[in-house]
C-alpha positions in Angstrom: -20.6 -24.3 35.5 -18.0 -24.2 32.7 -20.3 -22.1 30.5 -20.9 -19.6 33.4 -17.1 -19.4 33.9 -16.7 -18.6 30.2 -19.4 -15.9 30.3 -18.0 -14.3 33.4 -14.5 -14.2 31.8 -16.1 -12.4 28.8 -17.7 -9.8 31.0 -14.5 -9.2 32.9 -12.5 -8.9 29.7 -15.0 -6.3 28.4 -14.6 -4.3 31.6 -10.8 -4.4 31.1 -11.3 -3.2 27.6 -13.1 -0.1 29.0 -10.2 0.5 31.3 -7.7 0.0 28.4 -9.7 2.5 26.3 -9.8 5.2 28.9 -6.3 4.7 30.2 -4.9 4.7 26.6 -6.8 7.8 25.7 -5.5 9.6 28.7 -2.0 8.3 28.1 -2.1 9.6 24.6 -2.8 13.1 26.0 -0.7 13.1 29.2 2.1 10.7 29.7 2.3 11.1 33.4 -1.3 10.1 34.2 -1.5 7.3 36.8 -4.2 5.4 34.9 -1.6 4.8 32.1 0.3 2.4 34.2 -2.8 0.0 34.1 -3.1 0.0 30.3 -0.6 -2.7 29.4 -1.5 -5.0 32.3 -5.2 -4.6 31.4 -4.5 -5.6 27.8 -2.5 -8.7 28.9 -5.2 -9.8 31.5 -7.9 -9.2 28.9 -6.1 -11.7 26.6 -5.9 -14.3 29.3 -9.6 -13.9 30.2 -10.7 -14.2 26.5 -8.5 -17.4 26.2 -10.3 -18.7 29.3 -13.7 -18.0 27.7 -12.8 -19.7 24.4 -11.3 -22.6 26.3 -14.6 -23.0 28.1 -16.4 -23.0 24.7 -14.1 -25.7 23.5 -14.8 -27.7 26.6 -18.6 -27.6 26.4 -18.3 -28.7 22.7 -15.9 -31.5 23.6 -18.2 -33.0 26.2 -21.3 -32.2 24.1 -23.0 -30.2 26.8 -26.5 -30.0 25.3 -27.7 -27.6 27.9 -25.7 -24.9 26.1 -27.8 -23.7 23.1 -24.9 -23.3 20.8 -23.8 -26.9 21.4 -27.3 -28.2 20.9 -27.6 -26.3 17.6 -24.3 -27.2 16.1 -23.1 -30.5 17.5 -24.0 -34.1 18.1 -22.8 -36.7 20.5 -21.9 -39.1 17.6 -19.6 -36.7 15.8 -15.8 -37.4 15.7 -13.9 -35.3 18.3 -12.1 -33.2 15.7 -15.5 -32.0 14.3 -16.8 -31.4 17.8 -13.9 -29.1 18.5 -13.9 -27.4 15.1 -17.7 -27.0 15.5 -16.9 -24.5 18.3 -16.1 -21.9 15.6 -18.2 -23.4 12.8 -21.1 -21.2 13.7 -21.9 -17.5 14.2 -21.4 -17.1 18.0 -18.3 -19.3 18.2 -16.6 -17.7 15.3 -17.2 -14.2 16.8 -15.7 -15.4 20.1 -12.7 -16.7 18.3 -12.4 -13.3 16.6 -12.5 -11.5 20.0 -10.0 -14.0 21.5 -7.5 -13.5 18.8 -7.9 -9.8 18.9 -7.3 -9.7 22.7 -4.3 -12.0 22.3 -2.9 -9.6 19.7 -3.5 -6.6 22.0 -1.9 -8.4 24.9 1.2 -9.3 22.8 1.6 -5.7 21.7 1.3 -4.5 25.3 3.8 -7.0 26.5 6.6 -6.8 23.9 6.3 -3.5 22.0 8.6 -0.8 23.3 9.9 0.9 20.1 7.3 3.6 19.6 6.9 6.7 21.8 4.6 5.9 24.8 2.0 8.4 23.6 1.6 6.6 20.3 1.5 3.2 22.0 -1.2 4.4 24.4 -3.2 5.7 21.4 -2.8 2.4 19.6 -3.9 0.3 22.6 -6.8 2.6 23.1 -7.9 2.2 19.5 -7.5 -1.6 19.8 -9.7 -1.6 22.9 -12.3 0.6 21.1 -12.5 -2.0 18.3 -12.7 -4.9 20.8 -15.4 -3.3 22.8 -17.8 -3.3 19.9 -17.3 -7.0 19.5 -17.6 -7.6 23.2 -20.9 -5.8 23.2 -22.0 -7.8 20.1 -21.3 -11.1 21.9 -22.7 -10.2 25.3 -25.8 -8.4 24.2 -26.7 -10.0 20.9 -24.9 -13.3 20.4 -24.1 -14.9 23.7 -22.2 -18.2 23.0 -22.9 -19.6 26.5 -26.7 -19.2 26.5 -28.4 -22.1 28.3 -31.3 -24.3 27.3 -33.8 -25.5 29.9 -34.7 -28.2 29.5 -31.7 -29.6 27.5 -32.6 -31.6 24.4 -31.8 -35.3 24.3 -29.6 -34.9 21.2 -28.1 -32.0 19.2 -28.8 -30.9 15.7 -25.3 -31.6 14.4 -23.0 -29.5 12.3 -23.6 -28.7 8.6 -22.2 -31.8 6.9 -20.3 -29.6 4.4 -18.4 -28.2 7.4 -17.6 -31.7 8.8 -14.2 -31.7 7.1 -10.7 -31.3 8.4 -10.5 -28.1 6.4 -12.8 -26.4 8.9 -10.0 -26.9 11.5 -7.6 -24.7 9.5 -9.6 -22.4 7.2 -11.6 -20.2 9.5 -8.9 -19.8 12.2 -6.3 -18.7 9.8 -8.6 -16.2 8.2 -9.6 -14.8 11.5 -6.0 -14.3 12.6 -5.5 -12.5 9.3 -8.5 -10.3 9.9 -7.4 -9.5 13.4 -3.9 -8.7 12.2 -5.5 -6.1 10.0 -7.3 -4.7 13.1 -3.9 -4.3 14.7 -2.6 -2.4 11.6 -5.8 -0.3 11.8 -5.1 0.5 15.5 -1.5 1.5 14.7 -2.6 3.7 11.9 -5.2 5.4 14.2 -2.6 5.8 16.9 -0.1 7.3 14.6 -2.7 9.7 13.2 -3.8 10.8 16.7 -0.3 11.5 17.8 1.0 12.8 14.5 3.7 10.2 14.5 3.6 8.7 10.9 7.4 8.0 10.6 9.6 5.2 9.4 9.9 4.0 13.0 6.2 3.6 13.2 6.2 1.7 9.9 8.9 -0.7 11.2 6.7 -1.5 14.2 3.6 -1.9 12.0 5.2 -4.0 9.3 5.5 -7.3 11.1 1.8 -7.2 12.1 0.8 -6.5 8.5 3.1 -9.2 7.2 1.8 -11.8 9.7 -1.8 -10.9 8.9 -1.0 -11.2 5.2 0.6 -14.6 5.6 -2.5 -16.0 7.6 -4.9 -14.5 5.0 -2.9 -16.2 2.3 -2.9 -19.6 4.0 -6.6 -19.2 4.8 -7.6 -18.4 1.3 -5.5 -21.2 -0.1 -7.0 -23.7 2.4 -10.5 -22.4 1.7 -10.0 -22.7 -2.1 -8.8 -26.3 -1.8 -11.6 -27.2 0.7 -14.2 -25.9 -1.7 -12.5 -27.7 -4.6 -12.7 -31.2 -3.1 -15.7 -30.8 -0.8 -18.4 -29.2 -2.9 -17.9 -31.5 -5.9 -18.2 -28.8 -8.5 -14.8 -29.3 -10.0 -13.6 -25.7 -9.5 -11.1 -24.0 -7.3 -12.7 -20.4 -7.3 -16.3 -19.5 -8.0 -16.4 -15.7 -7.2 -18.8 -16.6 -4.5 -19.6 -13.4 -2.5 -18.1 -14.9 0.7 -15.0 -15.9 -1.2 -14.8 -12.3 -2.4 -15.2 -11.2 1.2 -11.9 -12.9 2.1 -10.2 -11.8 -1.2 -10.8 -8.1 -0.7 -8.9 -7.8 2.6 -6.1 -9.8 1.1 -5.8 -7.4 -1.8 -5.8 -4.4 0.5 -3.3 -6.1 2.8 -1.0 -6.8 -0.1 -1.0 -3.2 -1.1 -0.6 -2.1 2.5 2.4 -4.5 3.0 4.2 -3.0 0.0 3.4 0.6 1.1 4.5 0.1 4.7 7.7 -1.4 3.5 8.4 1.6 1.4 7.7 3.9 4.4 9.9 1.8 6.7 12.8 1.6 4.2 12.7 5.0 2.4 10.3 7.3 4.3 7.8 7.7 1.5 4.1 7.0 0.9 3.1 8.2 4.4 -0.5 9.2 3.6 -0.9 6.2 1.3 0.1 3.8 4.1 -2.3 5.3 6.6 -5.2 5.2 4.1 -4.5 1.6 3.2 -4.4 0.6 6.9 -7.9 2.0 7.2 -9.1 0.4 4.0 -7.7 -3.1 4.8 -9.5 -3.3 8.1 -12.6 -1.8 6.4 -12.6 -4.8 4.0 -12.3 -7.3 6.9 -15.2 -5.6 8.6 -17.3 -5.6 5.4 -16.6 -9.3 5.0 -17.8 -9.9 8.6 -21.0 -8.0 7.8 -21.6 -9.9 4.6 -21.1 -13.3 6.2 -23.1 -12.7 9.3 -25.9 -10.3 8.3 -28.0 -13.0 6.6 -28.1 -11.0 3.3 -26.1 -13.6 1.4 -27.1 -17.1 0.5 -23.8 -19.1 0.4 -22.2 -22.3 1.6 -19.9 -20.2 3.7 -22.4 -17.7 5.2 -24.0 -17.8 8.6 -27.7 -17.2 8.3 -28.6 -15.0 11.2 -31.4 -12.6 12.0 -31.3 -9.1 10.5 -30.9 -7.5 14.0 -27.5 -9.0 14.3 -26.6 -7.9 10.8 -27.7 -4.3 11.8 -25.5 -4.5 14.9 -22.4 -5.4 12.7 -23.4 -2.7 10.2 -23.5 -0.2 13.0 -20.0 -1.3 14.1 -18.8 -1.0 10.5 -20.1 2.5 10.2 -18.7 3.5 13.6 -15.2 2.1 13.1 -14.6 3.0 9.5 -16.5 6.3 9.6 -14.7 7.4 12.7 -11.3 6.4 11.2 -12.1 8.3 8.0 -13.1 11.4 10.0 -9.8 11.3 11.9 -7.9 10.8 8.6 -9.7 13.8 7.1 -8.9 16.0 10.1 -5.3 14.9 10.4 -4.2 14.1 6.9 -2.8 17.6 6.4 -0.5 17.1 9.3 1.2 14.1 7.7 4.5 15.2 6.1 4.9 14.3 2.5 7.9 12.1 2.9 10.8 11.8 0.5 10.3 11.9 -3.3 11.3 9.3 -5.8 11.4 8.9 -9.6 8.8 6.9 -11.5 11.5 4.5 -12.6 12.5 3.2 -9.2 11.4 0.4 -6.9 9.1 2.8 -5.1 7.5 3.8 -8.4 6.9 0.1 -9.3 5.3 -0.5 -5.9 3.1 2.5 -6.4 2.0 1.2 -9.8 1.2 -2.2 -8.4 -0.6 -0.7 -5.4 -2.8 1.3 -7.8 -3.5 -1.9 -9.7 -4.4 -3.8 -6.5 -6.7 -1.0 -5.4 -8.4 -1.1 -8.8 -9.0 -4.9 -8.6 -10.3 -4.4 -5.1 -12.8 -1.9 -6.4 -13.8 -4.3 -9.2 -14.4 -7.1 -6.7 -16.2 -4.8 -4.3 -18.5 -3.6 -7.0 -19.2 -7.1 -8.4 -20.0 -8.3 -4.9 -22.3 -5.5 -3.7 -24.1 -4.7 -7.0 -26.4 -7.8 -6.9 -27.3 -6.9 -3.3 -28.1 -3.3 -4.3 -30.3 -4.4 -7.2 -32.1 -7.0 -5.1 -33.2 -4.2 -2.8 -35.2 -2.9 -5.7 -36.6 -6.3 -6.6 -34.2 -6.8 -9.5 -32.1 -10.0 -9.5 -28.8 -10.0 -11.3 -25.9 -12.5 -11.3 -22.3 -11.3 -11.4 -19.8 -14.1 -12.0 -16.7 -15.0 -14.0 -17.8 -13.3 -17.2 -17.4 -10.0 -15.3 -14.7 -10.7 -12.8 -12.2 -12.5 -15.0 -11.8 -10.0 -18.0 -12.3 -6.8 -16.0 -9.8 -7.9 -13.3 -7.3 -9.0 -16.0 -7.2 -5.4 -17.4 -5.3 -4.4 -14.2 -3.8 -7.8 -13.2 -1.8 -8.5 -16.4 0.0 -5.1 -16.4 0.8 -5.6 -12.7 2.5 -8.9 -13.6 4.6 -7.0 -16.1 5.6 -4.4 -13.5 6.3 -7.3 -11.1 8.9 -8.6 -13.5 10.8 -5.3 -13.4 10.2 -3.8 -10.0 12.4 -6.1 -7.8 15.3 -5.4 -10.1 15.1 -1.6 -9.7 17.0 0.5 -7.1 15.4 2.7 -4.6 14.8 6.4 -5.3 16.0 6.4 -9.0 17.3 4.0 -11.6 17.9 3.7 -15.3 16.6 1.0 -17.6 20.1 0.5 -19.1 21.3 -1.1 -15.9 18.6 -3.7 -15.8 18.2 -4.2 -19.5 19.8 -7.7 -19.6 17.7 -9.4 -16.9 14.5 -7.8 -18.2 15.2 -9.0 -21.7 15.8 -12.5 -20.4 12.4 -12.5 -18.6 10.7 -11.0 -21.7 12.2 -13.7 -24.0 11.0 -16.4 -21.6 7.5 -15.0 -21.7 7.5 -14.7 -25.5 8.8 -18.2 -25.9 6.1 -19.6 -23.6 3.5 -17.6 -25.5 4.6 -18.9 -28.8 4.9 -22.5 -27.5 1.4 -22.5 -26.0 -0.1 -20.9 -29.1 1.5 -23.5 -31.4 0.6 -26.5 -29.3 -3.1 -25.8 -28.6 -6.0 -23.6 -29.3 -6.7 -21.7 -26.1 -8.3 -18.4 -25.1 -6.4 -15.2 -24.9 -6.4 -14.9 -21.1 -5.0 -18.4 -20.4 -2.5 -17.8 -23.2 -1.3 -14.5 -21.6 -1.3 -16.2 -18.2 1.0 -18.9 -19.3 3.4 -16.4 -20.9 3.5 -14.1 -17.9 3.9 -17.0 -15.6 7.1 -17.9 -17.4 8.3 -14.3 -17.4 7.6 -13.7 -13.7 9.2 -17.1 -12.7 12.5 -16.0 -14.5 12.3 -12.5 -13.1 11.7 -13.7 -9.6 15.2 -15.2 -9.3 17.0 -12.4 -11.1 17.6 -10.4 -7.8 19.7 -13.4 -6.7 22.1 -13.0 -9.6 25.6 -12.1 -8.7 25.0 -12.2 -4.9 26.4 -14.3 -2.1 23.4 -16.6 -1.5 24.6 -17.6 1.9 24.7 -14.1 3.2 21.5 -13.0 1.5 19.0 -11.5 4.0 15.9 -13.6 4.7 13.5 -10.8 3.4 15.2 -11.0 0.0 14.7 -14.7 -0.1 11.1 -14.2 1.0 10.5 -11.7 -1.8 11.9 -14.0 -4.4 10.0 -17.1 -3.2 6.7 -15.2 -2.9 7.1 -13.8 -6.4 8.0 -17.2 -7.7 4.9 -18.6 -6.0 2.8 -16.1 -7.9 4.3 -17.5 -11.1 3.6 -21.1 -10.0 0.0 -20.3 -9.0 -0.6 -18.4 -12.3 0.7 -21.3 -14.3 -1.7 -23.6 -12.5 -4.7 -21.3 -13.0 -3.9 -20.8 -16.7 -3.2 -24.5 -17.4 -6.4 -25.7 -15.6 -8.5 -23.1 -17.5 -6.9 -23.9 -20.9 -6.4 -27.7 -20.9 -9.2 -29.0 -18.5 -11.3 -31.9 -20.0 -14.6 -33.1 -18.6 -16.9 -36.1 -19.1 -20.4 -36.5 -17.8 -21.7 -40.0 -18.3 -24.2 -42.6 -17.0 -22.2 -45.8 -16.6 -22.9 -49.4 -15.7 -20.6 -51.5 -13.5 -17.8 -52.8 -15.8 -18.1 -49.9 -18.2 -14.9 -47.9 -19.1 -14.9 -44.1 -19.6 -12.1 -42.1 -21.2 -11.3 -38.5 -20.2 -8.1 -37.0 -21.4 -5.2 -39.4 -20.9 -7.2 -41.4 -18.3 -9.3 -44.6 -18.6 -11.7 -45.1 -15.7 -13.6 -48.4 -15.2 -16.5 -48.5 -12.8 -16.0 -51.9 -11.0 -19.0 -51.7 -8.6 -21.2 -49.4 -6.5 -21.7 -50.5 -2.9 -23.1 -49.0 0.4 -20.7 -47.9 3.2 -21.3 -46.4 6.6 -19.5 -43.7 8.6 -19.9 -42.4 12.2 -22.9 -40.2 11.3 -23.6 -40.9 7.6 -24.2 -43.6 5.1 -23.0 -43.5 1.5 -23.1 -45.1 -1.9 -19.4 -45.6 -2.9 -18.2 -46.1 -6.5 -15.2 -48.3 -6.8 -13.3 -47.3 -9.9 -10.0 -48.4 -11.4 -8.3 -45.6 -13.2 -5.2 -45.8 -15.5 -3.0 -43.0 -16.9 -2.0 -43.7 -20.4 -2.2 -47.5 -20.0 -0.2 -47.6 -16.7 -1.0 -49.8 -13.8 -4.6 -49.0 -12.6 -5.1 -47.3 -9.2 -8.3 -47.2 -7.2 -10.6 -44.1 -6.9 -13.6 -44.2 -4.6 -16.0 -41.2 -4.8 -19.0 -41.3 -2.5 -22.5 -39.8 -2.4 -23.1 -39.4 1.3 -26.4 -39.0 3.3 -26.0 -37.4 6.8 -28.7 -37.8 9.4 -27.4 -35.2 11.9 -28.6 -33.0 10.2 -30.2 -34.5 7.2 -28.2 -33.6 4.1 -26.7 -35.2 1.0 -23.1 -34.4 0.0 -20.7 -35.5 -2.7 -17.2 -36.7 -1.6 -15.0 -36.7 -4.6 -12.1 -39.0 -5.4 -8.8 -37.3 -6.4 -5.9 -39.1 -8.1 -2.9 -36.8 -8.1 0.1 -36.9 -10.5 2.9 -34.4 -10.8 1.2 -32.9 -13.9 -2.4 -32.6 -12.6 -5.4 -34.4 -11.0 -8.1 -36.7 -12.0 -11.3 -35.5 -10.3 -14.2 -38.0 -10.0 -17.7 -37.5 -8.5 -20.5 -39.9 -8.4 -24.2 -39.0 -8.5 -27.5 -40.7 -8.4 -28.6 -44.0 -10.0 -30.8 -43.7 -13.0 -34.0 -45.8 -13.6 -32.1 -48.1 -15.9 -29.5 -49.0 -13.3 -26.7 -46.8 -14.5 -24.8 -44.4 -12.3 -24.0 -40.8 -13.0 -20.3 -40.2 -13.1 -18.6 -36.8 -13.6 -14.8 -36.9 -14.4 -12.4 -34.0 -14.9 -8.8 -34.2 -16.0 -7.3 -31.0 -14.6 -3.7 -30.5 -15.8 -1.3 -28.8 -13.3 -4.3 -27.7 -11.1 -2.3 -28.5 -8.0 0.2 -25.8 -8.9 -2.4 -23.3 -7.8 -2.1 -24.4 -4.2 1.6 -25.1 -4.4 2.0 -21.5 -5.6 -0.2 -20.2 -2.8 1.9 -22.0 -0.2 5.1 -20.7 -1.7 3.7 -17.2 -1.5 2.9 -17.7 2.2 6.4 -19.3 2.8 7.9 -16.2 1.3 5.9 -14.1 3.7 7.1 -16.3 6.7 10.7 -15.9 5.7 10.4 -12.2 5.3 8.7 -12.0 8.7 11.4 -14.1 10.4 14.0 -11.9 8.8 12.4 -8.7 9.9 11.8 -9.9 13.5 15.2 -11.4 14.0 16.8 -8.3 12.5 14.8 -6.0 14.9 15.9 -8.2 17.8 19.6 -8.0 16.8 19.4 -4.2 16.4 17.7 -3.7 19.8 20.2 -6.0 21.4 23.1 -4.1 19.9 21.5 -0.8 20.9 21.2 -2.0 24.5 24.8 -3.1 24.5 26.0 0.2 23.2 23.9 2.1 25.8 25.3 -0.1 28.6 28.9 0.4 27.4 28.4 4.1 27.3 26.9 4.1 30.8 29.9 2.2 32.1 32.3 4.6 30.4 30.4 7.5 31.9 30.5 6.0 35.4 34.3 5.6 35.1 
């Protein structure tokens, strides 16, 4: 019965999306239409119905209702509850229902709270949001029904992919989906502004919090996914340029460019056309990522292997949404006013340079991701990995970091280098000192060397905007900018250090044998069997010591799951302030020795610390923008009320 309630809620939500689409379209043309009055309530009720449907899916997973095909295919009665619940979105149908639910909630929130834009533009925006949602409703109801029944129900379920039976699954996909859906909201705002010819600073101020929120969630999702892959897959790396990793990186790159562009439009009424175009591109990348993950054309740990018919359905949606938006852009671009001009040496100029760099890196990642798929269509297999992505991306990324050191110090509209010469020279000296120190102390490659140097320069430059200002009265968005830029420096330092100074040992060790890797000594004390709720494992008990200090335990495991049958590697991590010891255990050799793989990874944790600082900066900026808007609206209402009282007297 619960599954039927969820399915009925989905059908009703889809019907309301049709009403929202038609009413919004009419409202964008004629404000006095009676149907317009139903648009906002339809969006809110649609959100409630989608939440009901997703709640029903969570319930059937929690109770392991094996008469539901999705539960039988992706769950098992012996799984821990956290993995039962996270299994609800750890599959194709459930993840798409989560997508639709978050999209409906975003649309309902817009309809409920947003009153700053002209009603015609809001109606066009809600209509565009409903149009996007309808495609996904059709996909779920016609092609990927999450509530499909099995008759008869199996005795037991197949279980969830063991690689996904990790706490990271509870955070990584939902944060990414919220980010993707936030970009759909930005897309809807862009389409609404185009249709009503209302690309103004007021439009940008309304759009900016949604872009910023989406960017924060994408950042957190990518950081969480990177760390999950790092400790769960046992490969010792934090980024592999996997096509599905790239599918989440590309929307983030576009969202970062869009965030800076919409900020310029909101603050200085410039980059109007660029902002609209980036709004379309950002959502295009999220749709492309959806297609890559769910079309079955990729073989990846992250990908959902589904039949080509579903992939064709998503490809059709991709062509419809993005093609339609580009047609509207082509027809209406000439109606967008140019906006105010600015000098190259200005904050706007620096943001434009970095946006061009971000767009170039986006193109590089897109080409490297799609090229193997194109060649495979002609029976030619090629592999595109770090030897392509790292140096080619660095051609644009490194100059962007130089501009990042200077840009926040510049004034809007026009500036002179003389005014900012001192803080720039301080940052440059810090970068050169780090470059010289790294070069003298070790023999490392050119990219890590430049990364360490620029990390020092960006770190110093990131705090320069605070110089000479009253820190207590400093707006939150300024704090957010400084913290986010400092987070970039921290993450870059971690990436460069791990690449430059990492040490690895692969050995076959007997119990009692000691292995040295970097400053660590690791002694294999024993290997013994252990059991979990739905797995058994061989666990290595090691004692590891840093430079002769008191030993601490490390217990890597080689697990064997039986629901479904699969072997995984559970690594042991020993964390210090200056890095991590990473230990994985393999199979036993014929002579009784055990395979051990150990890495000493200096400052690798700074990668994720930096990523969280970047997200924190975004959160502070979002809070500052939202609270500032609330204060301004409250002040405006008070002034209007006072004037009304004076007029009445």
